[in-house]
C-alpha positions, -999 to +999 in steps of 0.1 A: -202-467+161-237-479+166-249-499+198-253-532+180-220-529+165-202-515+196-216-544+218-205-573+190-170-560+184-159-543+221-180-566+243-184-600+225-153-595+206-159-611+174-161-648+186-186-665+206-187-702+218-212-725+209-197-716+179-187-684+160-157-691+142-138-669+115-130-684+085-095-681+092-096-699+124-122-726+118-107-757+133-119-762+169-099-791+184-084-806+215-047-805+218-020-813+245+001-789+262+025-795+289+025-763+315+033-764+352+049-798+349+021-817+336+005-825+304-033-815+299-058-814+273-072-781+263-097-768+237-081-747+210-083-731+174-062-747+150-043-763+178-025-733+190-026-714+220-031-686+221-054-689+190-044-675+154-040-640+152-064-623+126-054-590+105-076-571+089-075-531+077-099-502+085-127-501+059-125-539+053-157-560+058-156-590+082-180-621+079-184-642+107-204-675+106-224-685+137-240-718+147-264-726+175-263-693+193-278-657+200-259-625+203-264-598+228-273-565+211-281-583+178-317-587+164-310-624+150-312-654+171-297-686+156-318-716+159-303-752+167-290-767+136-291-734+116-264-708+110-260-671+102-235-647+088-227-615+105-214-587+083-193-565+102-180-532+083-147-519+102-148-480+099-140-463+132-119-492+147-082-491+147-056-508+166-059-539+187-091-560+199-092-597+207-113-627+199-124-653+225-148-678+234-180-671+252-181-698+281-157-692+310-141-728+305-135-723+269-124-686+272-096-697+295-078-712+264-097-703+233-086-667+225-065-647+201-057-611+188-078-593+162-057-564+148-072-537+127-045-521+106-048-486+090-066-485+055-045-491+025-025-457+017-036-444+055-006-437+080-002-440+116-005-405+135+028-413+150+062-424+138+059-454+117+074-486+137+100-508+126+078-536+133+049-546+156+044-575+178+012-588+198+016-598+235-012-615+250-012-620+289-030-653+298-034-675+327-028-713+333-048-737+356-037-767+376-067-789+366-078-803+331-109-780+322-139-798+312-171-786+296-193-766+318-170-762+342-156-731+359-117-726+355-115-713+391-084-696+402-054-694+382-021-707+394+002-690+368+002-664+341+017-666+305+030-644+280+017-655+247+013-691+260+046-693+278+052-694+315+085-681+332+113-699+345+102-690+380+078-717+379+104-744+378+091-765+351+114-761+323+086-742+302+099-722+272+101-682+283+087-658+260+114-639+241+111-607+222+139-599+201+145-562+189+174-542+171+191-514+188+175-481+179+144-499+166+109-486+172+082-513+180+047-511+182+036-538+209+000-547+210-007-557+247-038-578+255-049-587+289-068-620+284-068-629+323-103-631+332-108-616+366-073-597+370-058-564+363-023-570+352+007-546+354+035-548+325+067-536+324+100-540+307+132-534+328+148-501+320+124-494+294+095-469+290+064-467+268+044-441+247+006-452+249-008-446+214-041-467+214-067-481+236-092-506+228-092-505+189-091-464+191-061-437+188-052-423+224-034-391+231+002-401+238+010-405+274+045-419+286+048-445+312+074-469+328+046-497+334+011-504+321-020-516+342-043-531+318-080-541+333-094-577+323-101-577+286-083-543+278-059-539+250-032-511+246-011-500+218+024-488+228+054-476+212+089-492+226+121-474+218+150-498+217+173-475+231+192-492+261+224-510+263+224-541+240+217-570+263+189-587+278+161-572+299+131-589+319+097-585+308+071-587+334+035-593+339+021-593+375-012-595+390-023-562+407-040-579+436-025-614+440+012-607+436+016-638+414+036-628+381+054-641+351+083-628+329+099-630+295+131-617+281+137-585+257+167-595+238+188-571+216+200-589+186+226-563+175+261-558+188+264-522+191+250-502+218+253-471+238 
């Protein structure tokens, strides 16, 4: 992967603010969300938090339109009032990346998954999963973020935009439904700006098969530590007794955490 392409995809992660938007995620708008017992206005793409997931295949070509910005590592500078279309050919990348806004205040809420699937006819170098799910670890702030402001320190963490019941505000808790004996490819993204996050599912272990849009030698872990901005692709075997199990995501330094529920949907177990 060349330096310019690597800087654009892995460091800049395919979306900048002010503004670079994919054609599939082209509506930048403010929306009201109720978190931590308060309703606040946040900046979103298409009114969703996290933003829409973008899925492509290896060997696809992605086009990104930019307005009034420049890109580190790129030769082109977009002049005010002008635009430029960036052409990105995906060849070496496979697995999970993410896109996000460039400025600190917008990046707190404007982000989403960028998934690169195998090319047509190409197989994974590991057992085919029953399905795959994306899990984005994010953060929540007490104050309403204003343009140009610095978000400050998070007061809560989210899983796919959901806080957990421990915050006591009747926020909906994230739930992941699985079938007994199913094999699931989970795409974990740490979108928390300045904190490593520890991810785990009670009584379950993981097989790591990818890191930062590249296949990885398989490793077997009971918990995962993701640095800020890191992505991991993991296999989860739904092989425990049918029931419900806590999904946890905890800051490695602050002790603040959030949780969700892994829920088996079938009626037969071990």
